PyMOL CGO cylinders between C-alpha atoms (Angstrom):
from pymol import cmd
from pymol.cgo import CYLINDER

trace = [
    CYLINDER, 23.53, 14.11, -7.18, 23.06, 12.94, -10.74, 0.3, 1, 1, 1, 1, 1, 1,
    CYLINDER, 23.06, 12.94, -10.74, 20.84, 10.17, -12.11, 0.3, 1, 1, 1, 1, 1, 1,
    CYLINDER, 20.84, 10.17, -12.11, 23.98, 8.19, -13.10, 0.3, 1, 1, 1, 1, 1, 1,
    CYLINDER, 23.98, 8.19, -13.10, 24.94, 8.01, -9.40, 0.3, 1, 1, 1, 1, 1, 1,
    CYLINDER, 24.94, 8.01, -9.40, 21.75, 6.16, -8.48, 0.3, 1, 1, 1, 1, 1, 1,
    CYLINDER, 21.75, 6.16, -8.48, 20.39, 4.39, -11.57, 0.3, 1, 1, 1, 1, 1, 1,
    CYLINDER, 20.39, 4.39, -11.57, 20.46, 0.68, -12.34, 0.3, 1, 1, 1, 1, 1, 1,
    CYLINDER, 20.46, 0.68, -12.34, 22.81, 0.15, -15.26, 0.3, 1, 1, 1, 1, 1, 1,
    CYLINDER, 22.81, 0.15, -15.26, 22.31, -3.49, -16.20, 0.3, 1, 1, 1, 1, 1, 1,
    CYLINDER, 22.31, -3.49, -16.20, 18.72, -2.98, -17.30, 0.3, 1, 1, 1, 1, 1, 1,
    CYLINDER, 18.72, -2.98, -17.30, 16.81, -5.61, -19.22, 0.3, 1, 1, 1, 1, 1, 1,
    CYLINDER, 16.81, -5.61, -19.22, 14.54, -4.63, -22.08, 0.3, 1, 1, 1, 1, 1, 1,
    CYLINDER, 14.54, -4.63, -22.08, 12.27, -6.25, -24.62, 0.3, 1, 1, 1, 1, 1, 1,
    CYLINDER, 12.27, -6.25, -24.62, 11.10, -5.61, -28.15, 0.3, 1, 1, 1, 1, 1, 1,
    CYLINDER, 11.10, -5.61, -28.15, 7.57, -4.73, -29.30, 0.3, 1, 1, 1, 1, 1, 1,
    CYLINDER, 7.57, -4.73, -29.30, 7.28, -8.04, -31.16, 0.3, 1, 1, 1, 1, 1, 1,
    CYLINDER, 7.28, -8.04, -31.16, 8.12, -10.03, -28.00, 0.3, 1, 1, 1, 1, 1, 1,
    CYLINDER, 8.12, -10.03, -28.00, 5.24, -11.87, -26.41, 0.3, 1, 1, 1, 1, 1, 1,
    CYLINDER, 5.24, -11.87, -26.41, 3.98, -10.76, -23.02, 0.3, 1, 1, 1, 1, 1, 1,
    CYLINDER, 3.98, -10.76, -23.02, 4.91, -14.14, -21.56, 0.3, 1, 1, 1, 1, 1, 1,
    CYLINDER, 4.91, -14.14, -21.56, 8.52, -13.55, -22.66, 0.3, 1, 1, 1, 1, 1, 1,
    CYLINDER, 8.52, -13.55, -22.66, 8.41, -10.11, -21.00, 0.3, 1, 1, 1, 1, 1, 1,
    CYLINDER, 8.41, -10.11, -21.00, 6.91, -11.64, -17.85, 0.3, 1, 1, 1, 1, 1, 1,
    CYLINDER, 6.91, -11.64, -17.85, 9.72, -14.21, -17.67, 0.3, 1, 1, 1, 1, 1, 1,
    CYLINDER, 9.72, -14.21, -17.67, 12.34, -11.45, -18.04, 0.3, 1, 1, 1, 1, 1, 1,
    CYLINDER, 12.34, -11.45, -18.04, 10.68, -9.59, -15.17, 0.3, 1, 1, 1, 1, 1, 1,
    CYLINDER, 10.68, -9.59, -15.17, 10.57, -12.73, -13.05, 0.3, 1, 1, 1, 1, 1, 1,
    CYLINDER, 10.57, -12.73, -13.05, 14.18, -13.70, -13.76, 0.3, 1, 1, 1, 1, 1, 1,
    CYLINDER, 14.18, -13.70, -13.76, 15.46, -10.19, -13.06, 0.3, 1, 1, 1, 1, 1, 1,
    CYLINDER, 15.46, -10.19, -13.06, 13.19, -9.28, -10.13, 0.3, 1, 1, 1, 1, 1, 1,
    CYLINDER, 13.19, -9.28, -10.13, 11.70, -6.21, -11.76, 0.3, 1, 1, 1, 1, 1, 1,
    CYLINDER, 11.70, -6.21, -11.76, 8.18, -4.97, -12.44, 0.3, 1, 1, 1, 1, 1, 1,
    CYLINDER, 8.18, -4.97, -12.44, 8.73, -3.08, -15.69, 0.3, 1, 1, 1, 1, 1, 1,
    CYLINDER, 8.73, -3.08, -15.69, 10.78, -3.25, -18.86, 0.3, 1, 1, 1, 1, 1, 1,
    CYLINDER, 10.78, -3.25, -18.86, 11.66, -0.61, -21.39, 0.3, 1, 1, 1, 1, 1, 1,
    CYLINDER, 11.66, -0.61, -21.39, 10.55, -1.57, -24.88, 0.3, 1, 1, 1, 1, 1, 1,
    CYLINDER, 10.55, -1.57, -24.88, 13.26, -0.75, -27.42, 0.3, 1, 1, 1, 1, 1, 1,
    CYLINDER, 13.26, -0.75, -27.42, 13.68, -0.71, -31.19, 0.3, 1, 1, 1, 1, 1, 1,
    CYLINDER, 13.68, -0.71, -31.19, 16.59, -2.14, -33.21, 0.3, 1, 1, 1, 1, 1, 1,
    CYLINDER, 16.59, -2.14, -33.21, 18.88, 0.74, -32.15, 0.3, 1, 1, 1, 1, 1, 1,
    CYLINDER, 18.88, 0.74, -32.15, 18.05, 0.39, -28.42, 0.3, 1, 1, 1, 1, 1, 1,
    CYLINDER, 18.05, 0.39, -28.42, 15.94, 3.54, -28.49, 0.3, 1, 1, 1, 1, 1, 1,
    CYLINDER, 15.94, 3.54, -28.49, 13.08, 3.46, -25.99, 0.3, 1, 1, 1, 1, 1, 1,
    CYLINDER, 13.08, 3.46, -25.99, 9.67, 3.37, -27.61, 0.3, 1, 1, 1, 1, 1, 1,
    CYLINDER, 9.67, 3.37, -27.61, 7.54, 2.33, -24.65, 0.3, 1, 1, 1, 1, 1, 1,
    CYLINDER, 7.54, 2.33, -24.65, 7.35, 0.66, -21.25, 0.3, 1, 1, 1, 1, 1, 1,
    CYLINDER, 7.35, 0.66, -21.25, 5.56, -2.50, -20.19, 0.3, 1, 1, 1, 1, 1, 1,
    CYLINDER, 5.56, -2.50, -20.19, 4.73, -3.30, -16.58, 0.3, 1, 1, 1, 1, 1, 1,
    CYLINDER, 4.73, -3.30, -16.58, 3.67, -6.42, -14.75, 0.3, 1, 1, 1, 1, 1, 1,
    CYLINDER, 3.67, -6.42, -14.75, 0.27, -4.73, -14.36, 0.3, 1, 1, 1, 1, 1, 1,
    CYLINDER, 0.27, -4.73, -14.36, 0.00, -4.28, -18.15, 0.3, 1, 1, 1, 1, 1, 1,
    CYLINDER, 0.00, -4.28, -18.15, 0.69, -7.98, -18.56, 0.3, 1, 1, 1, 1, 1, 1,
    CYLINDER, 0.69, -7.98, -18.56, -1.80, -9.05, -15.90, 0.3, 1, 1, 1, 1, 1, 1,
    CYLINDER, -1.80, -9.05, -15.90, -4.58, -6.94, -17.39, 0.3, 1, 1, 1, 1, 1, 1,
    CYLINDER, -4.58, -6.94, -17.39, -3.81, -8.12, -20.94, 0.3, 1, 1, 1, 1, 1, 1,
    CYLINDER, -3.81, -8.12, -20.94, -3.77, -11.76, -19.81, 0.3, 1, 1, 1, 1, 1, 1,
    CYLINDER, -3.77, -11.76, -19.81, -7.12, -11.47, -18.07, 0.3, 1, 1, 1, 1, 1, 1,
    CYLINDER, -7.12, -11.47, -18.07, -8.97, -9.28, -20.56, 0.3, 1, 1, 1, 1, 1, 1,
    CYLINDER, -8.97, -9.28, -20.56, -7.85, -10.22, -24.06, 0.3, 1, 1, 1, 1, 1, 1,
    CYLINDER, -7.85, -10.22, -24.06, -9.12, -13.79, -24.27, 0.3, 1, 1, 1, 1, 1, 1,
    CYLINDER, -9.12, -13.79, -24.27, -5.82, -14.90, -25.79, 0.3, 1, 1, 1, 1, 1, 1,
    CYLINDER, -5.82, -14.90, -25.79, -2.95, -17.07, -24.69, 0.3, 1, 1, 1, 1, 1, 1,
    CYLINDER, -2.95, -17.07, -24.69, -0.17, -14.80, -23.42, 0.3, 1, 1, 1, 1, 1, 1,
    CYLINDER, -0.17, -14.80, -23.42, 2.25, -16.22, -25.97, 0.3, 1, 1, 1, 1, 1, 1,
    CYLINDER, 2.25, -16.22, -25.97, 0.01, -14.68, -28.65, 0.3, 1, 1, 1, 1, 1, 1,
    CYLINDER, 0.01, -14.68, -28.65, -0.18, -11.19, -27.13, 0.3, 1, 1, 1, 1, 1, 1,
    CYLINDER, -0.18, -11.19, -27.13, 2.59, -8.90, -28.31, 0.3, 1, 1, 1, 1, 1, 1,
    CYLINDER, 2.59, -8.90, -28.31, 4.28, -6.40, -26.03, 0.3, 1, 1, 1, 1, 1, 1,
    CYLINDER, 4.28, -6.40, -26.03, 3.70, -3.67, -28.62, 0.3, 1, 1, 1, 1, 1, 1,
    CYLINDER, 3.70, -3.67, -28.62, -0.06, -4.17, -28.29, 0.3, 1, 1, 1, 1, 1, 1,
    CYLINDER, -0.06, -4.17, -28.29, -0.18, -3.52, -24.54, 0.3, 1, 1, 1, 1, 1, 1,
    CYLINDER, -0.18, -3.52, -24.54, 2.82, -1.34, -23.74, 0.3, 1, 1, 1, 1, 1, 1,
    CYLINDER, 2.82, -1.34, -23.74, 2.50, 2.27, -22.74, 0.3, 1, 1, 1, 1, 1, 1,
    CYLINDER, 2.50, 2.27, -22.74, 3.71, 4.44, -25.60, 0.3, 1, 1, 1, 1, 1, 1,
    CYLINDER, 3.71, 4.44, -25.60, 3.91, 7.54, -23.42, 0.3, 1, 1, 1, 1, 1, 1,
    CYLINDER, 3.91, 7.54, -23.42, 7.46, 7.33, -22.18, 0.3, 1, 1, 1, 1, 1, 1,
    CYLINDER, 7.46, 7.33, -22.18, 8.89, 9.73, -19.65, 0.3, 1, 1, 1, 1, 1, 1,
    CYLINDER, 8.89, 9.73, -19.65, 12.63, 9.42, -19.24, 0.3, 1, 1, 1, 1, 1, 1,
    CYLINDER, 12.63, 9.42, -19.24, 15.67, 11.19, -17.94, 0.3, 1, 1, 1, 1, 1, 1,
    CYLINDER, 15.67, 11.19, -17.94, 19.29, 11.72, -18.88, 0.3, 1, 1, 1, 1, 1, 1,
    CYLINDER, 19.29, 11.72, -18.88, 22.32, 10.21, -17.16, 0.3, 1, 1, 1, 1, 1, 1,
    CYLINDER, 22.32, 10.21, -17.16, 23.65, 13.65, -16.20, 0.3, 1, 1, 1, 1, 1, 1,
    CYLINDER, 23.65, 13.65, -16.20, 20.28, 15.00, -15.05, 0.3, 1, 1, 1, 1, 1, 1,
    CYLINDER, 20.28, 15.00, -15.05, 19.96, 16.12, -11.46, 0.3, 1, 1, 1, 1, 1, 1,
    CYLINDER, 19.96, 16.12, -11.46, 18.14, 13.55, -9.33, 0.3, 1, 1, 1, 1, 1, 1,
    CYLINDER, 18.14, 13.55, -9.33, 15.72, 16.22, -8.08, 0.3, 1, 1, 1, 1, 1, 1,
    CYLINDER, 15.72, 16.22, -8.08, 14.65, 16.88, -11.66, 0.3, 1, 1, 1, 1, 1, 1,
    CYLINDER, 14.65, 16.88, -11.66, 14.00, 13.15, -12.14, 0.3, 1, 1, 1, 1, 1, 1,
    CYLINDER, 14.00, 13.15, -12.14, 11.94, 13.09, -8.93, 0.3, 1, 1, 1, 1, 1, 1,
    CYLINDER, 11.94, 13.09, -8.93, 9.92, 16.01, -10.27, 0.3, 1, 1, 1, 1, 1, 1,
    CYLINDER, 9.92, 16.01, -10.27, 9.21, 14.06, -13.48, 0.3, 1, 1, 1, 1, 1, 1,
    CYLINDER, 9.21, 14.06, -13.48, 8.11, 11.03, -11.45, 0.3, 1, 1, 1, 1, 1, 1,
    CYLINDER, 8.11, 11.03, -11.45, 5.76, 13.19, -9.36, 0.3, 1, 1, 1, 1, 1, 1,
    CYLINDER, 5.76, 13.19, -9.36, 4.31, 15.03, -12.35, 0.3, 1, 1, 1, 1, 1, 1,
    CYLINDER, 4.31, 15.03, -12.35, 3.78, 11.92, -14.50, 0.3, 1, 1, 1, 1, 1, 1,
    CYLINDER, 3.78, 11.92, -14.50, 2.91, 9.55, -11.63, 0.3, 1, 1, 1, 1, 1, 1,
    CYLINDER, 2.91, 9.55, -11.63, 5.48, 6.94, -12.63, 0.3, 1, 1, 1, 1, 1, 1,
    CYLINDER, 5.48, 6.94, -12.63, 7.74, 4.78, -10.48, 0.3, 1, 1, 1, 1, 1, 1,
    CYLINDER, 7.74, 4.78, -10.48, 10.42, 4.22, -13.10, 0.3, 1, 1, 1, 1, 1, 1,
    CYLINDER, 10.42, 4.22, -13.10, 12.17, 6.31, -15.72, 0.3, 1, 1, 1, 1, 1, 1,
    CYLINDER, 12.17, 6.31, -15.72, 14.29, 4.86, -18.51, 0.3, 1, 1, 1, 1, 1, 1,
    CYLINDER, 14.29, 4.86, -18.51, 17.66, 6.59, -18.59, 0.3, 1, 1, 1, 1, 1, 1,
    CYLINDER, 17.66, 6.59, -18.59, 18.64, 7.76, -22.04, 0.3, 1, 1, 1, 1, 1, 1,
    CYLINDER, 18.64, 7.76, -22.04, 22.26, 8.47, -22.98, 0.3, 1, 1, 1, 1, 1, 1,
    CYLINDER, 22.26, 8.47, -22.98, 23.58, 11.27, -25.19, 0.3, 1, 1, 1, 1, 1, 1,
    CYLINDER, 23.58, 11.27, -25.19, 22.76, 9.45, -28.43, 0.3, 1, 1, 1, 1, 1, 1,
    CYLINDER, 22.76, 9.45, -28.43, 19.20, 8.56, -27.43, 0.3, 1, 1, 1, 1, 1, 1,
    CYLINDER, 19.20, 8.56, -27.43, 19.82, 4.95, -26.47, 0.3, 1, 1, 1, 1, 1, 1,
    CYLINDER, 19.82, 4.95, -26.47, 18.78, 3.15, -23.30, 0.3, 1, 1, 1, 1, 1, 1,
    CYLINDER, 18.78, 3.15, -23.30, 21.57, 3.16, -20.72, 0.3, 1, 1, 1, 1, 1, 1,
    CYLINDER, 21.57, 3.16, -20.72, 19.72, 2.22, -17.55, 0.3, 1, 1, 1, 1, 1, 1,
    CYLINDER, 19.72, 2.22, -17.55, 16.62, 2.71, -15.48, 0.3, 1, 1, 1, 1, 1, 1,
    CYLINDER, 16.62, 2.71, -15.48, 15.91, 4.89, -12.48, 0.3, 1, 1, 1, 1, 1, 1,
    CYLINDER, 15.91, 4.89, -12.48, 13.32, 3.46, -10.12, 0.3, 1, 1, 1, 1, 1, 1,
    CYLINDER, 13.32, 3.46, -10.12, 11.78, 4.91, -7.02, 0.3, 1, 1, 1, 1, 1, 1,
    CYLINDER, 11.78, 4.91, -7.02, 13.45, 1.98, -5.21, 0.3, 1, 1, 1, 1, 1, 1,
    CYLINDER, 13.45, 1.98, -5.21, 16.88, 3.22, -6.31, 0.3, 1, 1, 1, 1, 1, 1,
    CYLINDER, 16.88, 3.22, -6.31, 16.08, 6.65, -4.91, 0.3, 1, 1, 1, 1, 1, 1,
    CYLINDER, 16.08, 6.65, -4.91, 14.53, 5.43, -1.65, 0.3, 1, 1, 1, 1, 1, 1,
    CYLINDER, 14.53, 5.43, -1.65, 17.63, 3.38, -0.87, 0.3, 1, 1, 1, 1, 1, 1,
    CYLINDER, 17.63, 3.38, -0.87, 19.78, 6.54, -1.18, 0.3, 1, 1, 1, 1, 1, 1,
    CYLINDER, 19.78, 6.54, -1.18, 17.45, 8.99, 0.57, 0.3, 1, 1, 1, 1, 1, 1,
    CYLINDER, 17.45, 8.99, 0.57, 18.79, 10.60, 3.70, 0.3, 1, 1, 1, 1, 1, 1,
    CYLINDER, 18.79, 10.60, 3.70, 22.43, 9.70, 2.99, 0.3, 1, 1, 1, 1, 1, 1,
    CYLINDER, 22.43, 9.70, 2.99, 24.85, 12.56, 3.39, 0.3, 1, 1, 1, 1, 1, 1,
    CYLINDER, 24.85, 12.56, 3.39, 27.85, 12.35, 1.11, 0.3, 1, 1, 1, 1, 1, 1,
    CYLINDER, 27.85, 12.35, 1.11, 29.95, 15.11, 2.59, 0.3, 1, 1, 1, 1, 1, 1,
    CYLINDER, 29.95, 15.11, 2.59, 28.71, 15.35, 6.15, 0.3, 1, 1, 1, 1, 1, 1,
    CYLINDER, 28.71, 15.35, 6.15, 26.30, 18.11, 5.18, 0.3, 1, 1, 1, 1, 1, 1,
    CYLINDER, 26.30, 18.11, 5.18, 22.64, 17.75, 4.33, 0.3, 1, 1, 1, 1, 1, 1,
    CYLINDER, 22.64, 17.75, 4.33, 21.58, 14.68, 2.32, 0.3, 1, 1, 1, 1, 1, 1,
    CYLINDER, 21.58, 14.68, 2.32, 21.40, 15.14, -1.44, 0.3, 1, 1, 1, 1, 1, 1,
    CYLINDER, 21.40, 15.14, -1.44, 18.02, 13.42, -1.54, 0.3, 1, 1, 1, 1, 1, 1,
    CYLINDER, 18.02, 13.42, -1.54, 15.85, 14.25, 1.43, 0.3, 1, 1, 1, 1, 1, 1,
    CYLINDER, 15.85, 14.25, 1.43, 13.36, 11.79, 2.85, 0.3, 1, 1, 1, 1, 1, 1,
    CYLINDER, 13.36, 11.79, 2.85, 10.72, 14.52, 2.48, 0.3, 1, 1, 1, 1, 1, 1,
    CYLINDER, 10.72, 14.52, 2.48, 11.35, 14.67, -1.28, 0.3, 1, 1, 1, 1, 1, 1,
    CYLINDER, 11.35, 14.67, -1.28, 10.95, 10.92, -1.57, 0.3, 1, 1, 1, 1, 1, 1,
    CYLINDER, 10.95, 10.92, -1.57, 7.73, 10.88, 0.48, 0.3, 1, 1, 1, 1, 1, 1,
    CYLINDER, 7.73, 10.88, 0.48, 6.36, 13.77, -1.58, 0.3, 1, 1, 1, 1, 1, 1,
    CYLINDER, 6.36, 13.77, -1.58, 7.11, 11.84, -4.77, 0.3, 1, 1, 1, 1, 1, 1,
    CYLINDER, 7.11, 11.84, -4.77, 5.52, 8.64, -3.45, 0.3, 1, 1, 1, 1, 1, 1,
    CYLINDER, 5.52, 8.64, -3.45, 2.40, 10.55, -2.42, 0.3, 1, 1, 1, 1, 1, 1,
    CYLINDER, 2.40, 10.55, -2.42, 2.06, 12.12, -5.87, 0.3, 1, 1, 1, 1, 1, 1,
    CYLINDER, 2.06, 12.12, -5.87, 2.55, 8.76, -7.63, 0.3, 1, 1, 1, 1, 1, 1,
    CYLINDER, 2.55, 8.76, -7.63, 0.09, 6.95, -5.38, 0.3, 1, 1, 1, 1, 1, 1,
    CYLINDER, 0.09, 6.95, -5.38, -2.62, 9.60, -5.41, 0.3, 1, 1, 1, 1, 1, 1,
    CYLINDER, -2.62, 9.60, -5.41, -5.74, 8.30, -7.10, 0.3, 1, 1, 1, 1, 1, 1,
    CYLINDER, -5.74, 8.30, -7.10, -6.83, 10.04, -10.25, 0.3, 1, 1, 1, 1, 1, 1,
    CYLINDER, -6.83, 10.04, -10.25, -10.01, 12.10, -10.25, 0.3, 1, 1, 1, 1, 1, 1,
    CYLINDER, -10.01, 12.10, -10.25, -11.66, 9.30, -12.29, 0.3, 1, 1, 1, 1, 1, 1,
    CYLINDER, -11.66, 9.30, -12.29, -10.85, 6.74, -9.59, 0.3, 1, 1, 1, 1, 1, 1,
    CYLINDER, -10.85, 6.74, -9.59, -12.06, 9.08, -6.83, 0.3, 1, 1, 1, 1, 1, 1,
    CYLINDER, -12.06, 9.08, -6.83, -15.37, 9.62, -8.65, 0.3, 1, 1, 1, 1, 1, 1,
    CYLINDER, -15.37, 9.62, -8.65, -15.79, 5.86, -9.03, 0.3, 1, 1, 1, 1, 1, 1,
    CYLINDER, -15.79, 5.86, -9.03, -15.38, 5.45, -5.26, 0.3, 1, 1, 1, 1, 1, 1,
    CYLINDER, -15.38, 5.45, -5.26, -12.02, 3.67, -5.33, 0.3, 1, 1, 1, 1, 1, 1,
    CYLINDER, -12.02, 3.67, -5.33, -10.13, 6.30, -3.36, 0.3, 1, 1, 1, 1, 1, 1,
    CYLINDER, -10.13, 6.30, -3.36, -9.87, 6.24, 0.42, 0.3, 1, 1, 1, 1, 1, 1,
]
cmd.load_cgo(trace, "trace")
């Protein structure tokens, strides 16, 4: 199974000069928790999450309309290709501890997003009557890796 078989195609995005309140409204209106941040050519340059917005709003001492997405977004972007195998994308999610991957097309532009939700909803389905293309074990393994507390959090006593 390929990423293009599972991904969300009608993905919303924002620009680095957008305010975090504009990004929050896009998330609210589209029932999502993250947005790719794109440049003028729709090339992904970062990701912003609802958590990024909440922390910025509570720690910056500024009105959210004055905080720019580019100031709080994550610049480390891990993505995948439309024709990439879904198991490879799961591996990237596990390794990088991310729940969403922007999907990049052949010319480097944003074409969708692959979320762990997209994958979970397809896990265990058998297309041809044989074994499922995405096993429930693979999904659970990915969730466990994403949710595992970092060593820093464990040392601080935040881990179970």
